[in-house]
C-alpha positions in Angstrom: 0.0 0.0 0.0 2.8 2.4 0.8 5.4 3.5 -1.7 8.9 3.3 -0.4 10.0 6.4 -2.4 7.0 8.7 -2.3 5.5 10.5 0.7 1.8 10.5 1.2 -1.0 11.4 3.7 -3.4 8.8 5.1 -6.7 9.6 6.9 -7.9 6.7 8.9 -11.4 6.7 10.6 -11.5 5.7 14.2 -14.4 4.2 16.0 -14.5 7.0 18.6 -16.8 10.0 18.0 -17.1 13.6 19.1 -19.8 16.2 18.6 -18.9 16.5 14.9 -19.1 12.7 14.2 -16.4 10.1 13.8 -12.8 11.0 14.8 -9.9 10.5 12.4 -6.2 9.6 12.6 -3.9 11.7 10.4 -0.8 9.8 9.2 2.1 11.4 7.5 4.3 9.0 5.5 7.7 10.3 4.5 10.2 7.5 3.7 13.9 8.2 4.2 14.6 7.3 0.6 12.2 9.9 -0.8 13.7 12.8 -2.8 14.4 15.9 -0.6 12.2 18.2 -2.8 9.2 15.8 -2.5 9.6 15.8 1.3 9.7 19.6 1.2 6.4 19.8 -0.7 4.6 17.4 1.7 6.0 19.1 4.8 4.8 22.5 3.5 1.3 21.4 2.6 0.6 19.3 5.7 -1.0 22.1 7.7 -3.1 23.1 4.7 -4.6 19.6 4.3 -5.4 19.4 8.0 -7.2 22.7 7.8 -9.1 21.8 4.6 -10.2 18.5 6.1 -11.2 20.1 9.4 -8.9 20.0 12.4 -11.7 19.3 14.8 -12.2 15.9 13.2 -8.6 14.8 13.8 -8.0 13.0 17.1 -4.4 12.3 16.7 -1.4 12.5 14.3 1.2 9.9 13.4 4.4 10.4 11.5 6.5 7.6 10.0 9.6 7.1 7.9 9.5 3.3 8.0 6.5 1.0 7.7 6.8 -0.1 11.3 6.1 3.4 12.4 2.7 3.6 10.8 1.3 0.0 11.2 -1.2 -0.9 14.0 1.6 -1.8 16.4 3.3 1.4 15.6 0.2 3.3 16.5 -0.1 1.4 19.8 3.5 2.4 20.5 2.7 6.0 19.7 -0.2 6.0 22.1 1.9 4.4 24.8 4.7 7.0 24.3 2.2 9.9 24.3 1.0 9.0 27.7 4.4 8.6 29.2 5.9 11.5 31.2 9.4 12.9 30.6 12.1 11.8 29.9 11.4 11.3 26.2 10.9 7.8 24.9 13.0 6.5 22.0 10.1 7.0 19.6 9.6 10.6 20.8 13.4 11.3 20.5 13.2 9.9 16.9 10.2 12.1 16.0 12.1 15.1 17.6 15.1 14.3 15.5 13.0 14.0 12.4 11.6 17.5 12.9 15.1 18.9 13.4 16.1 17.2 10.1 13.1 18.7 8.3 14.1 22.1 9.5 17.6 21.6 8.2 16.3 20.4 4.9 14.1 23.5 4.6 17.1 25.8 5.3 19.3 23.9 2.8 16.6 24.2 0.1 16.2 27.9 0.7 19.9 28.4 0.2 19.9 26.2 -2.9 17.2 28.2 -4.7 18.5 31.6 -3.5 18.6 34.3 -6.3 21.7 36.2 -7.2 20.7 39.0 -4.9 20.6 36.5 -2.1 16.9 36.5 -1.6 15.5 33.0 -1.0 12.7 31.9 -3.2 11.3 29.2 -0.8 10.7 29.8 2.9 9.0 27.0 4.7 8.4 26.8 8.4 8.1 23.1 9.1 5.1 22.4 11.3 5.7 21.9 15.0 3.3 21.7 17.9 1.9 25.1 16.9 2.1 24.9 13.1 2.9 28.0 11.0 3.0 27.8 7.3 4.5 30.8 5.3 3.8 29.0 2.1 5.5 27.7 -1.1 7.1 30.0 -3.6 7.0 28.4 -7.1 9.0 30.7 -9.5 7.2 32.6 -12.1 7.8 31.5 -15.7 9.2 34.2 -18.1 5.9 34.7 -19.9 4.1 35.2 -16.6 6.7 37.8 -15.5 6.4 39.7 -18.8 2.5 39.7 -18.4 2.8 41.2 -14.9 5.1 43.9 -16.3 2.5 44.7 -19.0 -0.3 44.8 -16.4 1.7 47.3 -14.4 1.9 49.5 -17.4 -1.8 48.9 -18.1 -1.1 47.6 -21.5 -3.2 44.5 -20.7 -6.1 44.2 -18.3 -6.3 40.6 -17.4 -3.9 37.8 -16.5 -4.7 34.1 -15.8 -2.0 31.9 -14.1 -1.8 28.2 -13.3 0.6 26.0 -11.3 2.7 23.5 -13.2 2.9 20.9 -10.4 5.4 18.8 -12.3 7.9 21.6 -13.0 6.9 23.5 -9.8 6.5 26.8 -11.6 3.7 29.4 -12.1 2.8 29.5 -15.8 0.9 32.0 -17.8 -2.5 30.7 -19.3 -3.5 33.8 -21.3 -4.0 37.6 -21.2 -7.1 37.9 -23.3 -8.7 41.4 -23.2 -11.5 41.1 -20.6 -14.4 43.3 -19.5 -16.3 42.8 -16.3 -19.1 41.1 -18.1 -16.6 38.5 -19.5 -15.2 37.5 -16.1 -17.6 34.6 -15.4 -16.6 32.9 -18.6 -12.9 33.2 -17.7 -13.3 31.0 -14.6 -12.6 27.3 -15.2 -15.1 24.8 -13.7 -12.7 22.0 -13.2 -9.4 23.4 -12.2 -8.0 26.1 -9.9 -6.6 29.4 -11.3 -5.1 32.7 -10.2 -6.5 35.8 -11.9 -5.4 39.5 -11.9 -8.0 41.9 -13.4 -7.8 45.6 -13.9 -11.2 46.7 -12.8 -12.4 49.9 -14.4 -15.3 51.6 -12.7 -16.8 54.8 -11.5 -16.8 55.8 -7.8 -18.2 59.0 -6.4 -18.4 60.5 -9.9 -14.7 59.7 -10.8 -13.5 57.2 -13.3 -11.1 54.8 -11.5 -9.0 51.7 -12.0 -8.1 49.0 -9.4 -6.4 45.7 -9.7 -8.3 42.8 -8.1 -6.8 39.3 -7.4 -9.2 36.3 -7.8 -8.3 32.9 -6.6 -10.8 30.4 -8.2 -11.1 27.0 -6.6 -14.0 25.0 -8.0 -14.9 23.1 -4.9 -14.1 19.4 -4.5 -13.9 18.7 -8.2 -10.1 19.3 -7.9 -7.6 16.9 -6.4 -6.5 17.4 -2.8 -2.9 18.0 -4.1 -4.1 20.8 -6.4 -6.1 22.5 -3.5 -3.1 22.2 -1.1 -0.6 23.6 -3.6 -2.7 26.5 -4.8 -3.6 27.5 -1.3 0.1 27.3 -0.2 1.5 29.2 -3.1 -1.1 32.0 -3.1 0.2 34.3 -0.4 3.8 34.1 -1.7 2.6 35.0 -5.2 0.8 38.0 -3.9 3.8 39.1 -2.0 5.9 38.9 -5.1 3.4 40.7 -7.3 3.1 43.6 -4.9 6.8 43.8 -3.9 8.6 43.1 -7.1 6.2 44.4 -9.7 4.8 47.3 -7.6 1.2 46.3 -8.4 -1.2 47.4 -5.7 -3.9 44.8 -5.1 -7.1 46.6 -4.2 -9.0 43.4 -3.3 -8.1 39.8 -2.9 -10.9 37.3 -3.1 -11.6 33.6 -3.3 -14.4 32.1 -5.2 -15.7 28.6 -6.2 -17.6 29.7 -9.3 -17.5 32.6 -11.8 -21.3 33.2 -11.5 -20.8 35.7 -8.7 -18.5 38.0 -10.6 -21.0 40.7 -11.5 -20.4 44.4 -11.6 -22.3 44.9 -8.3 -20.3 42.2 -6.6 -16.9 43.6 -7.6 -17.9 47.1 -6.7 -19.1 46.1 -3.2 -15.9 44.0 -2.7 -13.7 47.0 -3.5 -15.9 49.5 -1.7 -17.7 47.5 1.1 -20.7 49.1 2.6 -20.4 50.6 6.1 -23.7 49.4 7.6 -22.0 48.0 10.7 -20.1 51.3 11.3 -23.3 53.4 10.9 -25.3 51.2 13.2 -22.6 51.5 15.9 -23.3 55.3 16.2 -27.1 55.0 16.0 -28.8 56.5 19.0 -30.3 53.5 20.9 -34.1 53.4 21.2 -35.8 53.6 24.5 -37.7 50.6 26.0 -41.1 49.9 24.5 -44.3 49.1 26.5 -45.3 50.4 29.9 -42.8 52.8 31.4 -44.1 52.9 35.0 -45.3 55.8 37.1 -43.8 59.2 36.5 -41.7 60.7 39.3 -42.0 64.4 40.3 -38.8 66.1 41.1 -39.3 69.2 43.4 -37.2 72.2 43.4 -35.7 73.8 46.6 -38.3 75.2 48.9 -41.2 73.2 47.4 -41.4 70.6 50.2 -42.9 73.1 52.7 -39.5 73.6 54.4 -39.0 77.1 55.8 -35.6 78.7 55.4 
């Protein structure tokens, strides 16, 4: 069942239940003989998968580099070691060493893909007890870089990008001239995409332009691997677009269908209504219904007191 050269994730349903239903065991399989780059991708997307699946459904997590770690007996050993107090058991020491090794692999990979200026293209915080995921940084392909430069100069008004998961790059799909009414037809129904659109509109009597970023993810018709990679690469791509190409993103949005991309929707996303703010300063209404008897407040000297 397990490939001795390729990492994978395994979700195993337990018999125990919580308020949300059955609880699950999350197993990370990362064999020692697996290529370093492949280990990096799986280490970086682990937290994303757990979030997508729903962390509240996961009762426990198991990590293994050899099959003995992830078999039933290995799980029993894991349960036993988890209940043991300090000092660390052998299994826990091994897991700790694995995490140290993953950190070292991440640092080595950052140095390997560093640019001439010394800026690393990949920064990964390997998940620990409190996982933090900065994301993956797939490099932009040359045509995609040129398209971003053209968008900055406003020579084009639309860019669609895709991930090449084999080459681990961000590729240009097309830059077809696009109006707001055309946007729904630009959103694929079977695969994720990144979109940058120069939104031309009128606001308070002025003709304005704003770049919006759209991350389209058509629900569960995509593979888990695609969903994890697109989610992990998104923030790093946005950082690069804003930092290196000086393109200000007025609004970043995530959608599962192009049907919502109407003129009104885009306008309200770029200029959200301030209903909540106005309501916060509204004078509260008094109590309704019977108020009780009125009270008379007398002034000085009205109680019959003599001065």
